[in-house]
Structure formats: structure tokens, C-alpha cells
Backbone as CSV, one residue per row, in Angstrom:
resi,resn,N_x,N_y,N_z,CA_x,CA_y,CA_z,C_x,C_y,C_z
1,MET,-39.259,15.848,-18.559,-38.091,15.205,-19.030,-37.142,16.255,-19.600
2,ASP,-35.959,16.207,-19.090,-34.965,17.199,-19.464,-33.998,16.578,-20.465
3,ILE,-34.130,16.930,-21.714,-33.277,16.354,-22.773,-32.305,17.426,-23.244
4,GLU,-31.056,17.094,-23.131,-30.032,18.005,-23.631,-29.684,17.637,-25.071
5,PRO,-29.561,18.600,-25.887,-29.165,18.269,-27.262,-27.732,17.710,-27.270
6,ARG,-27.543,16.683,-28.013,-26.219,16.059,-28.089,-25.272,16.923,-28.901
7,ARG,-24.101,17.028,-28.390,-23.086,17.755,-29.128,-22.479,16.825,-30.157
8,ARG,-22.375,17.321,-31.314,-21.736,16.518,-32.342,-20.228,16.712,-32.257
9,THR,-19.534,15.630,-32.275,-18.076,15.718,-32.277,-17.605,15.586,-33.713
10,HIS,-16.858,16.540,-34.115,-16.338,16.522,-35.470,-14.925,15.950,-35.446
11,ALA,-14.723,15.009,-36.316,-13.376,14.454,-36.440,-12.544,15.450,-37.240
12,HIS,-11.489,15.921,-36.633,-10.653,16.913,-37.288,-9.225,16.392,-37.312
13,ILE,-8.673,16.333,-38.491,-7.284,15.897,-38.629,-6.466,17.107,-39.052
14,ASP,-5.457,17.371,-38.277,-4.586,18.489,-38.602,-3.676,18.073,-39.752
15,MET,-3.723,18.797,-40.850,-2.986,18.415,-42.052,-1.526,18.857,-42.023
16,ALA,-1.170,19.817,-41.211,0.201,20.332,-41.210,1.227,19.239,-40.880
17,PRO,1.038,18.434,-39.834,2.029,17.382,-39.583,2.070,16.340,-40.701
18,LEU,0.938,16.073,-41.329,0.904,15.110,-42.425,1.708,15.610,-43.618
19,VAL,1.586,16.885,-43.920,2.355,17.472,-45.014,3.844,17.430,-44.689
20,ASP,4.201,17.703,-43.437,5.607,17.627,-43.032,6.165,16.222,-43.238
21,VAL,5.411,15.231,-42.869,5.859,13.842,-43.033,6.023,13.502,-44.509
22,ILE,5.104,13.950,-45.335,5.193,13.666,-46.769,6.439,14.326,-47.356
23,PHE,6.724,15.572,-46.988,7.928,16.232,-47.488,9.188,15.524,-47.014
24,LEU,9.217,15.072,-45.775,10.380,14.339,-45.280,10.566,13.029,-46.032
25,LEU,9.473,12.337,-46.335,9.580,11.105,-47.115,10.090,11.383,-48.521
26,MET,9.600,12.470,-49.123,10.080,12.819,-50.466,11.574,13.111,-50.450
27,ILE,12.038,13.863,-49.476,13.468,14.171,-49.371,14.268,12.899,-49.162
28,PHE,13.782,12.008,-48.324,14.476,10.753,-48.082,14.622,9.946,-49.367
29,PHE,13.531,9.800,-50.130,13.592,9.001,-51.341,14.448,9.657,-52.420
30,ILE,14.429,10.976,-52.505,15.277,11.659,-53.480,16.746,11.440,-53.145
31,LEU,17.107,11.609,-51.881,18.497,11.398,-51.482,18.904,9.934,-51.609
32,ALA,18.011,9.025,-51.272,18.331,7.603,-51.389,18.532,7.225,-52.849
33,PHE,17.742,7.785,-53.750,17.916,7.494,-55.170,19.249,8.030,-55.661
34,LYS,19.623,9.226,-55.231,20.907,9.791,-55.643,22.059,8.925,-55.160
35,LEU,21.960,8.396,-53.945,23.031,7.561,-53.424,23.113,6.233,-54.160
36,VAL,21.988,5.691,-54.563,21.984,4.425,-55.281,22.439,4.623,-56.715
37,ALA,22.077,5.739,-57.322,22.401,5.967,-58.717,23.898,6.171,-58.933
38,ASP,24.596,6.760,-57.967,26.026,6.972,-58.111,26.771,5.702,-57.738
39,PRO,27.566,5.176,-58.650,28.311,3.971,-58.317,29.402,4.257,-57.297
40,ALA,29.766,3.261,-56.542,30.766,3.415,-55.497,32.179,3.376,-56.053
41,ILE,32.326,3.000,-57.304,33.642,2.888,-57.912,34.015,4.246,-58.485
42,THR,35.158,4.763,-58.058,35.591,6.064,-58.529,36.286,5.907,-59.871
43,VAL,35.690,6.517,-60.869,36.242,6.475,-62.216,36.214,7.889,-62.764
44,GLU,37.365,8.379,-63.218,37.430,9.693,-63.842,37.206,9.509,-65.339
45,LEU,36.006,9.863,-65.775,35.622,9.625,-67.160,36.272,10.634,-68.097
46,PRO,36.637,10.182,-69.283,37.123,11.133,-70.285,35.953,11.901,-70.877
47,SER,36.245,12.984,-71.565,35.171,13.739,-72.214,35.234,13.517,-73.718
48,ALA,34.074,13.631,-74.358,33.982,13.428,-75.798,32.962,14.383,-76.382
49,GLU,33.230,14.868,-77.588,32.323,15.806,-78.235,31.010,15.155,-78.637
50,THR,31.015,13.873,-78.919,29.819,13.189,-79.416,29.115,12.387,-78.326
51,SER,29.253,12.807,-77.082,28.610,12.087,-75.977,27.106,12.130,-76.105
52,GLU,26.464,11.032,-75.717,25.011,10.939,-75.702,24.575,10.447,-74.330
53,VAL,23.336,10.713,-73.999,22.786,10.241,-72.736,22.569,8.734,-72.851
54,HIS,23.021,7.976,-71.841,22.872,6.524,-71.889,21.698,6.070,-71.034
55,ASP,21.236,4.894,-71.337,20.127,4.282,-70.617,20.652,3.746,-69.289
56,PRO,20.081,4.159,-68.136,20.591,3.673,-66.856,20.346,2.190,-66.621
57,GLU,19.563,1.545,-67.477,19.275,0.126,-67.322,20.347,-0.766,-67.952
58,LEU,21.323,-0.174,-68.617,22.353,-0.969,-69.287,23.245,-1.672,-68.276
59,ALA,23.771,-2.816,-68.690,24.785,-3.487,-67.884,26.072,-2.679,-68.013
60,ILE,26.716,-2.387,-66.897,27.893,-1.520,-66.903,29.109,-2.289,-66.394
61,ILE,30.173,-2.211,-67.166,31.470,-2.763,-66.773,32.362,-1.569,-66.468
62,SER,32.938,-1.518,-65.271,33.798,-0.406,-64.884,35.255,-0.847,-64.911
63,LEU,36.094,0.015,-65.469,37.538,-0.207,-65.486,38.170,0.944,-64.718
64,THR,38.883,0.643,-63.635,39.451,1.685,-62.795,40.878,2.002,-63.230
65,LYS,41.417,3.087,-62.661,42.788,3.456,-63.001,43.795,2.461,-62.422
66,ASP,43.354,1.645,-61.455,44.206,0.588,-60.895,44.147,-0.681,-61.728
67,ASN,43.481,-0.597,-62.891,43.346,-1.713,-63.830,42.599,-2.903,-63.242
68,THR,41.514,-2.595,-62.539,40.623,-3.647,-62.070,39.322,-3.557,-62.855
69,VAL,38.715,-4.701,-63.084,37.451,-4.777,-63.800,36.361,-5.028,-62.764
70,VAL,35.310,-4.215,-62.784,34.218,-4.347,-61.824,32.921,-4.518,-62.607
71,PHE,32.185,-5.589,-62.289,30.890,-5.848,-62.913,29.911,-6.223,-61.822
72,LYS,28.820,-5.481,-61.729,27.787,-5.680,-60.708,28.357,-5.628,-59.295
73,GLY,29.265,-4.679,-59.080,29.815,-4.447,-57.755,30.907,-5.401,-57.312
74,GLN,31.349,-6.286,-58.180,32.382,-7.252,-57.806,33.602,-7.100,-58.700
75,GLU,34.786,-7.113,-58.081,36.017,-7.104,-58.856,36.211,-8.482,-59.467
76,ILE,36.454,-8.486,-60.769,36.625,-9.757,-61.467,37.752,-9.627,-62.482
77,THR,38.159,-10.737,-63.037,39.139,-10.741,-64.108,38.394,-10.716,-65.440
78,PRO,39.065,-10.339,-66.522,38.385,-10.370,-67.828,37.901,-11.774,-68.206
79,ASP,38.633,-12.819,-67.823,38.182,-14.189,-68.107,36.894,-14.501,-67.346
80,ALA,36.820,-14.067,-66.084,35.605,-14.285,-65.293,34.448,-13.473,-65.867
81,LEU,34.749,-12.302,-66.438,33.709,-11.486,-67.069,33.071,-12.238,-68.230
82,ALA,33.889,-12.882,-69.038,33.360,-13.654,-70.161,32.485,-14.792,-69.671
83,ALA,32.900,-15.460,-68.593,32.113,-16.565,-68.047,30.783,-16.068,-67.480
84,ILE,30.803,-14.931,-66.788,29.576,-14.381,-66.206,28.612,-13.957,-67.306
85,LEU,29.125,-13.287,-68.341,28.258,-12.845,-69.432,27.688,-14.023,-70.207
86,ALA,28.483,-15.081,-70.357,27.974,-16.272,-71.041,26.878,-16.931,-70.208
87,ALA,27.045,-16.930,-68.877,26.042,-17.540,-68.003,24.762,-16.702,-67.948
88,GLU,24.887,-15.385,-68.084,23.725,-14.497,-68.007,23.200,-14.118,-69.386
89,SER,23.477,-14.905,-70.379,23.063,-14.554,-71.737,21.544,-14.514,-71.883
90,ASP,20.815,-15.256,-71.039,19.357,-15.229,-71.144,18.756,-13.988,-70.486
91,THR,19.416,-13.409,-69.468,18.885,-12.205,-68.823,19.368,-10.938,-69.511
92,LEU,20.579,-10.963,-70.076,21.087,-9.812,-70.809,20.824,-10.034,-72.292
93,HIS,19.982,-9.205,-72.874,19.635,-9.358,-74.284,20.833,-8.998,-75.153
94,ALA,21.081,-9.806,-76.159,22.234,-9.605,-77.026,22.148,-8.307,-77.817
95,ALA,20.950,-7.813,-78.087,20.794,-6.583,-78.864,21.098,-5.338,-78.038
96,GLU,20.966,-5.419,-76.717,21.223,-4.262,-75.867,22.724,-4.073,-75.687
97,PRO,23.184,-2.827,-75.813,24.618,-2.610,-75.635,25.041,-2.747,-74.175
98,ILE,26.284,-3.102,-73.992,26.882,-3.127,-72.660,27.734,-1.873,-72.554
99,ALA,27.587,-1.141,-71.462,28.322,0.105,-71.272,29.645,-0.178,-70.577
100,ILE,30.705,0.395,-71.113,32.031,0.291,-70.497,32.351,1.659,-69.916
101,ARG,32.524,1.680,-68.615,32.800,2.909,-67.868,34.276,2.886,-67.480
102,ALA,35.133,3.373,-68.370,36.577,3.264,-68.170,37.163,4.576,-67.680
103,ASP,38.044,4.474,-66.695,38.788,5.636,-66.227,39.685,6.112,-67.360
104,LYS,39.874,7.424,-67.446,40.689,7.927,-68.544,42.155,7.562,-68.385
105,ASN,42.551,7.100,-67.206,43.929,6.671,-66.975,44.074,5.151,-66.976
106,ALA,43.020,4.439,-67.327,43.098,2.971,-67.399,43.934,2.590,-68.624
107,HIS,44.577,1.434,-68.543,45.418,0.970,-69.650,44.556,0.577,-70.841
108,VAL,45.011,0.958,-71.997,44.305,0.622,-73.223,44.282,-0.892,-73.411
109,GLY,45.344,-1.563,-73.000,45.407,-3.019,-73.122,44.281,-3.704,-72.369
110,LEU,43.935,-3.182,-71.192,42.833,-3.756,-70.425,41.504,-3.532,-71.143
111,MET,41.311,-2.343,-71.716,40.076,-2.077,-72.454,39.953,-3.005,-73.663
112,ILE,41.064,-3.214,-74.363,41.052,-4.108,-75.521,40.742,-5.534,-75.079
113,GLU,41.315,-5.946,-73.956,41.061,-7.298,-73.448,39.594,-7.480,-73.069
114,VAL,39.001,-6.478,-72.438,37.586,-6.553,-72.066,36.718,-6.592,-73.320
115,MET,37.023,-5.742,-74.311,36.248,-5.752,-75.552,36.382,-7.094,-76.263
116,ASP,37.579,-7.689,-76.222,37.788,-8.999,-76.841,36.969,-10.078,-76.137
117,LYS,36.905,-10.019,-74.807,36.103,-10.993,-74.051,34.617,-10.809,-74.351
118,LEU,34.179,-9.556,-74.521,32.779,-9.312,-74.876,32.460,-9.919,-76.241
119,ARG,33.361,-9.724,-77.189,33.135,-10.274,-78.530,33.177,-11.796,-78.522
120,SER,33.997,-12.374,-77.644,34.109,-13.835,-77.616,32.827,-14.517,-77.150
121,VAL,31.983,-13.784,-76.396,30.704,-14.356,-75.963,29.548,-13.824,-76.811
122,GLY,29.877,-13.217,-77.960,28.844,-12.762,-78.878,28.271,-11.403,-78.571
123,ARG,28.947,-10.607,-77.772,28.466,-9.268,-77.410,29.336,-8.222,-78.096
124,SER,29.001,-7.884,-79.331,29.797,-6.895,-80.064,29.178,-5.503,-79.982
125,ASN,28.047,-5.374,-79.308,27.381,-4.090,-79.171,27.701,-3.516,-77.793
126,PHE,28.668,-2.605,-77.740,29.028,-1.982,-76.472,29.334,-0.517,-76.716
127,ALA,29.300,0.258,-75.645,29.528,1.695,-75.734,30.356,2.144,-74.540
128,PHE,31.133,3.204,-74.741,31.918,3.784,-73.659,31.149,4.947,-73.060
129,ILE,31.163,5.039,-71.743,30.510,6.140,-71.045,31.536,7.252,-70.886
130,THR,31.166,8.478,-71.308,32.055,9.632,-71.218,31.280,10.833,-70.698
131,TRP,32.002,11.881,-70.354,31.397,13.162,-70.019,31.219,13.947,-71.301
132,PRO,30.219,14.826,-71.353,30.120,15.712,-72.520,31.368,16.591,-72.605
133,PHE,31.797,16.856,-73.812,33.011,17.627,-74.059,32.805,19.074,-73.649
134,GLU,33.716,19.583,-72.850,33.680,20.996,-72.463,34.866,21.673,-73.123
135,HIS,34.577,22.448,-74.131,35.632,23.100,-74.898,36.114,24.319,-74.130
136,THR,37.373,24.331,-73.776,37.936,25.472,-73.084,38.997,26.095,-73.982
137,SER,38.912,27.377,-74.178,39.909,28.041,-75.011,40.963,28.676,-74.122
138,GLN,42.187,28.557,-74.562,43.289,29.152,-73.809,43.869,30.281,-74.658
139,ASP,43.364,31.478,-74.441,43.826,32.643,-75.214,44.925,33.348,-74.485
């Protein structure tokens, strides 16, 4: 009886393509996060010496230089903003501040109107989003 020893087949997985795929996925998610994190509304923020880092989870109201109010990606009026905030009072905690992202060329009257609408629905805790102050000397 002629018995040949069986060859063992070793399962071998090449790791190089797997590492390439993982790096491509990481790059995709990093770029996708950057695109989602940047709002589509162009606002030129003013700078302030006392700027602090804000929580990205805050509700953000954007005021553009064209004097439009944008909340959750929709252009609205200040009256509609008050109605939306009153309707969402259970999801937006009253203790958490609402961030106002105002263009530095937006009308002060619009900012005052938005702040007044926030106060009318019981939201007196709000903050303005600014850039850190860059002191430039002109000698």
C-alpha cells in the first residue's frame, strides 16, 4: 500500500491589502467628519480676546451678513425661531446655552431681535461664537 503523506494547506491572509483598506477608511471618515463639522453657512466671525472653546453639541443660531437667521440648516424669521425653540423646549435643555454664530457685518438690530426672541421663550443663557483674538501691532 502506497500512502503519500498529506500536504497541509496553510491558510494565509496577506495583511498588506487589509492595512491599505483600513487606512483608506480612516481617511474617508476623517474627511467626512471635517465636511460635516464645517457649517455650510458662510459667516465671518469677529475676534475676541476672551474667546473660549465651545461645546460642539450646542444648538447654534447663525446670523449672516445678508441678515438671515439660520437654525438647523433652515432660513427662518426671528418669530419662527421663537416658535421652534418653544416647540423643542423638551429636547433643548434650558440650562444649556444656545450659541449665536453672527457674522461681524450682521446688523446689531437683528442680533438684538434674536436675543429678545430667545428671552421670550425663557432662554436667557446664550453665547456668541468668535475667533480667538489675534493681536497685530502696526509699528
